DOLO-637957 format. One record per residue (C-alpha): residue number from 1; x, y negated, z negated. Coordinates in pm, 1 decimal, decimal comma. Example, Ala and Ser with C-alpha at 12.3 -4.5 7.8 and 13.67 -1.06 7.14 Angstrom:
+-----+----------+----------+----------+
: seq :       c1 :       c2 :       c3 :
+-----+----------+----------+----------+
:   1 :   1230,0 :    450,0 :   -780,0 :
:   2 :   1367,0 :    106,0 :   -714,0 :
+-----+----------+----------+----------+
This chain:
+-----+----------+----------+----------+
: seq :       c1 :       c2 :       c3 :
+-----+----------+----------+----------+
:   1 :    296,8 :   2517,0 :    750,6 :
:   2 :    635,3 :   2684,9 :    760,1 :
:   3 :    832,2 :   2364,6 :    717,1 :
:   4 :    833,5 :   1990,1 :    756,3 :
:   5 :   1013,9 :   1938,0 :   1084,3 :
:   6 :    856,6 :   1747,1 :   1371,6 :
:   7 :    823,0 :   2070,3 :   1572,1 :
:   8 :    595,6 :   2221,5 :   1305,0 :
:   9 :    338,3 :   1950,8 :   1373,3 :
:  10 :    331,0 :   1944,1 :   1753,2 :
:  11 :     12,5 :   2150,7 :   1776,8 :
:  12 :   -171,8 :   1882,8 :   1579,5 :
:  13 :    -52,8 :   1581,5 :   1779,7 :
:  14 :   -161,3 :   1417,6 :   2102,5 :
:  15 :     94,4 :   1434,0 :   2387,0 :
:  16 :    208,1 :   1074,5 :   2334,8 :
:  17 :    181,9 :   1078,1 :   1954,8 :
:  18 :    507,9 :   1026,7 :   1764,6 :
:  19 :    612,0 :   1144,2 :   1417,3 :
:  20 :    732,1 :    843,5 :   1216,1 :
:  21 :    780,9 :    980,1 :    864,5 :
:  22 :    755,4 :   1307,8 :    676,5 :
:  23 :    764,5 :   1391,3 :    309,5 :
:  24 :    626,1 :   1595,3 :     21,3 :
:  25 :    492,7 :   1505,2 :   -324,7 :
:  26 :    734,7 :   1516,7 :   -616,2 :
:  27 :    675,9 :   1823,1 :   -834,7 :
:  28 :    726,0 :   1668,8 :  -1181,7 :
:  29 :    473,0 :   1680,1 :  -1465,2 :
:  30 :    345,9 :   1383,6 :  -1665,3 :
:  31 :     79,1 :   1309,6 :  -1924,4 :
:  32 :    -87,3 :   1067,8 :  -1681,8 :
:  33 :   -166,8 :   1341,4 :  -1430,3 :
:  34 :   -525,0 :   1461,0 :  -1392,1 :
:  35 :   -444,0 :   1824,7 :  -1471,8 :
:  36 :   -392,3 :   1742,2 :  -1839,6 :
:  37 :   -761,6 :   1793,2 :  -1909,0 :
:  38 :   -703,9 :   2167,0 :  -1943,5 :
:  39 :   -422,3 :   2103,9 :  -2192,2 :
:  40 :   -656,3 :   1901,5 :  -2411,9 :
:  41 :   -925,7 :   2167,7 :  -2380,9 :
:  42 :   -675,2 :   2439,8 :  -2468,4 :
:  43 :   -564,9 :   2252,1 :  -2780,3 :
:  44 :   -928,8 :   2213,5 :  -2883,5 :
:  45 :   -989,2 :   2589,0 :  -2843,6 :
:  46 :   -668,3 :   2664,4 :  -3033,8 :
:  47 :   -776,4 :   2439,5 :  -3319,2 :
:  48 :  -1116,7 :   2606,2 :  -3332,2 :
:  49 :   -970,0 :   2957,6 :  -3353,5 :
:  50 :   -723,3 :   2870,2 :  -3628,7 :
:  51 :   -972,2 :   2661,5 :  -3825,9 :
:  52 :  -1217,1 :   2952,9 :  -3822,8 :
:  53 :   -941,6 :   3198,7 :  -3916,3 :
:  54 :   -809,2 :   2989,7 :  -4205,3 :
:  55 :  -1161,9 :   2926,4 :  -4329,6 :
:  56 :  -1226,9 :   3300,2 :  -4343,8 :
:  57 :   -900,2 :   3352,9 :  -4532,6 :
:  58 :   -993,5 :   3076,3 :  -4777,3 :
:  59 :  -1321,1 :   3251,2 :  -4858,8 :
:  60 :  -1149,4 :   3587,3 :  -4904,5 :
:  61 :  -1266,5 :   3746,5 :  -4581,5 :
:  62 :   -959,1 :   3737,3 :  -4358,4 :
:  63 :   -999,4 :   3828,8 :  -3995,9 :
:  64 :   -760,5 :   4068,2 :  -3826,5 :
:  65 :   -438,0 :   3899,9 :  -3717,9 :
:  66 :   -515,6 :   4008,4 :  -3365,7 :
:  67 :   -815,1 :   3774,6 :  -3360,1 :
:  68 :   -598,4 :   3469,5 :  -3424,9 :
:  69 :   -328,2 :   3584,8 :  -3186,6 :
:  70 :   -583,3 :   3663,9 :  -2916,8 :
:  71 :   -739,3 :   3321,3 :  -2959,4 :
:  72 :   -396,7 :   3159,1 :  -2939,5 :
:  73 :   -317,0 :   3344,1 :  -2617,3 :
:  74 :   -654,0 :   3248,7 :  -2466,6 :
:  75 :   -606,7 :   2882,1 :  -2559,2 :
:  76 :   -254,4 :   2879,1 :  -2414,2 :
:  77 :   -375,6 :   3033,4 :  -2089,3 :
:  78 :   -656,2 :   2781,1 :  -2064,1 :
:  79 :   -418,6 :   2490,9 :  -2131,6 :
:  80 :   -177,8 :   2599,6 :  -1856,4 :
:  81 :   -438,5 :   2644,6 :  -1582,1 :
:  82 :   -438,3 :   2278,8 :  -1476,9 :
:  83 :    -61,0 :   2214,7 :  -1469,6 :
:  84 :     18,7 :   2546,7 :  -1300,2 :
:  85 :   -254,2 :   2496,9 :  -1041,5 :
:  86 :   -120,2 :   2151,9 :   -952,6 :
:  87 :    236,6 :   2283,9 :   -928,3 :
:  88 :    105,3 :   2538,3 :   -677,1 :
:  89 :    -83,9 :   2272,9 :   -480,9 :
:  90 :    207,7 :   2026,4 :   -468,2 :
:  91 :    455,0 :   2293,8 :   -362,7 :
:  92 :    221,6 :   2375,4 :    -75,4 :
:  93 :    162,6 :   2016,1 :     39,3 :
:  94 :    328,3 :   1838,6 :    332,7 :
:  95 :    284,3 :   1480,7 :    455,9 :
:  96 :    331,1 :   1341,5 :    805,0 :
:  97 :    274,5 :    988,9 :    931,7 :
:  98 :    243,2 :    948,7 :   1307,3 :
:  99 :    190,4 :    658,4 :   1540,5 :
: 100 :   -185,5 :    727,4 :   1523,5 :
: 101 :   -278,1 :    888,0 :   1192,7 :
: 102 :   -178,9 :   1016,8 :    850,0 :
: 103 :   -177,0 :   1396,1 :    814,6 :
: 104 :   -184,5 :   1601,3 :    494,6 :
: 105 :   -128,9 :   1978,2 :    518,7 :
: 106 :   -204,9 :   2220,1 :    235,8 :
: 107 :    -62,1 :   2572,7 :    225,0 :
: 108 :    -45,0 :   2677,0 :   -143,5 :
: 109 :     83,1 :   3025,7 :   -222,1 :
: 110 :     93,8 :   3257,0 :   -525,2 :
: 111 :    359,4 :   3528,9 :   -525,9 :
: 112 :    393,8 :   3494,8 :   -150,7 :
: 113 :     18,3 :   3521,1 :    -90,3 :
: 114 :   -150,1 :   3226,7 :     81,8 :
: 115 :   -439,0 :   3087,3 :   -123,8 :
: 116 :   -578,2 :   2876,8 :    159,8 :
: 117 :   -461,3 :   2671,8 :    457,0 :
: 118 :   -586,9 :   2336,2 :    570,1 :
: 119 :   -466,7 :   2041,6 :    774,6 :
: 120 :   -648,4 :   1709,6 :    733,4 :
: 121 :   -591,5 :   1370,3 :    888,9 :
: 122 :   -709,0 :   1014,5 :    835,7 :
: 123 :   -710,8 :    703,8 :   1045,1 :
: 124 :   -519,8 :    433,6 :    858,1 :
: 125 :   -778,7 :    170,2 :    777,9 :
: 126 :   -642,7 :      1,6 :    463,7 :
: 127 :   -308,7 :     24,0 :    291,3 :
: 128 :   -231,5 :    -15,6 :    -78,2 :
: 129 :     87,7 :     68,0 :   -263,9 :
: 130 :     37,4 :    176,8 :   -626,0 :
: 131 :    273,1 :    334,8 :   -882,0 :
: 132 :    222,3 :    708,0 :   -923,6 :
: 133 :    196,4 :    890,7 :  -1254,7 :
: 134 :    573,9 :    953,8 :  -1237,0 :
: 135 :    814,5 :    668,1 :  -1297,7 :
: 136 :   1001,1 :    564,0 :   -983,3 :
: 137 :    752,3 :    724,4 :   -744,4 :
: 138 :    466,1 :    575,4 :   -547,6 :
: 139 :    129,4 :    653,8 :   -395,3 :
: 140 :     51,6 :    497,8 :    -57,4 :
: 141 :   -325,3 :    483,8 :    -15,0 :
: 142 :   -443,3 :    450,0 :    343,9 :
: 143 :   -805,9 :    565,7 :    375,4 :
: 144 :  -1113,5 :    707,7 :    199,3 :
: 145 :  -1220,4 :   1067,9 :    160,3 :
: 146 :  -1529,1 :   1009,8 :    375,6 :
: 147 :  -1300,2 :    946,7 :    673,4 :
: 148 :  -1138,5 :   1291,0 :    658,1 :
: 149 :  -1089,5 :   1492,9 :    974,2 :
: 150 :   -989,5 :   1858,6 :    953,3 :
: 151 :   -816,7 :   2062,8 :   1221,7 :
: 152 :  -1010,8 :   2351,3 :   1375,3 :
: 153 :   -921,4 :   2383,7 :   1742,2 :
: 154 :   -901,8 :   2005,9 :   1740,9 :
: 155 :   -973,9 :   1727,7 :   1493,9 :
: 156 :  -1329,1 :   1729,3 :   1358,3 :
: 157 :  -1485,2 :   1476,2 :   1121,0 :
: 158 :  -1581,1 :   1645,8 :    795,2 :
: 159 :  -1844,8 :   1381,9 :    710,6 :
: 160 :  -1860,6 :   1461,8 :    341,4 :
: 161 :  -1874,5 :   1841,0 :    365,8 :
: 162 :  -1632,0 :   2107,4 :    250,5 :
: 163 :  -1391,6 :   2130,7 :    -37,6 :
: 164 :  -1336,8 :   1756,2 :    -68,0 :
: 165 :  -1609,3 :   1704,6 :   -328,4 :
: 166 :  -1744,1 :   1403,3 :   -141,1 :
: 167 :  -2114,2 :   1356,1 :   -207,2 :
: 168 :  -2381,7 :   1223,3 :   -437,3 :
: 169 :  -2325,5 :   1251,8 :   -812,5 :
: 170 :  -2572,5 :   1089,1 :  -1048,2 :
: 171 :  -2695,5 :    861,1 :   -772,6 :
: 172 :  -2344,3 :    738,3 :   -693,8 :
: 173 :  -2138,2 :    838,3 :   -393,3 :
: 174 :  -1788,0 :    963,0 :   -464,5 :
: 175 :  -1553,9 :    836,4 :   -198,4 :
: 176 :  -1213,7 :    798,5 :   -357,0 :
: 177 :   -902,2 :    662,3 :   -193,5 :
: 178 :   -666,0 :    904,5 :    -20,5 :
: 179 :   -293,5 :    872,5 :     32,1 :
: 180 :     57,2 :   1010,7 :     16,3 :
: 181 :    115,8 :   1075,1 :   -354,9 :
: 182 :    438,2 :   1083,4 :   -558,1 :
: 183 :    680,7 :    977,1 :   -287,1 :
: 184 :   1008,0 :    790,3 :   -359,1 :
: 185 :   1008,3 :    560,0 :    -55,4 :
: 186 :    662,7 :    413,1 :   -103,6 :
: 187 :    733,2 :     51,8 :      5,4 :
: 188 :    889,3 :    163,5 :    334,1 :
: 189 :    607,3 :    412,0 :    404,1 :
: 190 :    342,7 :    150,9 :    318,8 :
: 191 :    504,4 :    -86,3 :    567,8 :
: 192 :    498,2 :    186,0 :    834,1 :
: 193 :    130,9 :    253,3 :    758,3 :
: 194 :     48,4 :   -114,7 :    804,3 :
: 195 :    231,4 :   -115,5 :   1135,6 :
: 196 :     32,8 :    188,9 :   1250,9 :
: 197 :   -291,0 :     26,1 :   1136,2 :
: 198 :   -204,6 :   -290,9 :   1324,7 :
: 199 :    -91,3 :   -102,5 :   1635,7 :
: 200 :    270,3 :   -221,1 :   1608,7 :
: 201 :    447,5 :    111,3 :   1547,4 :
: 202 :    462,9 :    327,7 :   1859,4 :
: 203 :    818,4 :    453,1 :   1899,0 :
: 204 :   1023,2 :    682,7 :   1675,4 :
: 205 :   1339,8 :    481,9 :   1733,4 :
: 206 :   1176,5 :    186,4 :   1556,0 :
: 207 :   1160,1 :    383,9 :   1232,9 :
: 208 :   1469,5 :    449,8 :   1018,0 :
: 209 :   1268,8 :    653,0 :    762,4 :
: 210 :   1137,1 :    930,9 :    984,8 :
: 211 :   1314,5 :   1218,8 :    809,5 :
: 212 :   1288,4 :   1096,0 :    451,9 :
: 213 :   1081,2 :   1263,1 :    186,7 :
: 214 :   1102,7 :   1469,7 :   -128,4 :
+-----+----------+----------+----------+
């Protein structure tokens, strides 16, 4: 996805389908974000290395300084995996709402190299507006993961397969809500989603928020 203009999406739309809104997730970091698990794990590893090192020093058998420094570097690298990975994912994510569906495109890159490319869409079946993990931003939930279609010479229902992680875990089916995350104009986008769901939004001129986003 080279950009977020309406022309970039034409190959994914039906002839009479209209782009109503486009945006991208805000890049900011917060303690409420899911990637913080690696930070906690990194701090645990760091504590283990330094506790072991100081214990050896206490008993008169100090380890080489390189051991402690190597452990510190390993813990720091582990801690940063989650936040850096999510920065990469969010920078490579685009949102588009049309008169028929919600589309999420992923094109994350590292040093100019594409990690993967994917374009998914969802029929808007239910709409909820919830605060995101960043103050002042919103998540507009509009469907479930089990309703994901992916684009491969046309839209194809994934039906629980692929990278989504949808499936059976411990006898329980994971089918979390999906939406446009970390957007500033959540109430307006939620209203547009409800209009699409109810079949009331069909023309671009009815929408003043088409070109908004982050």
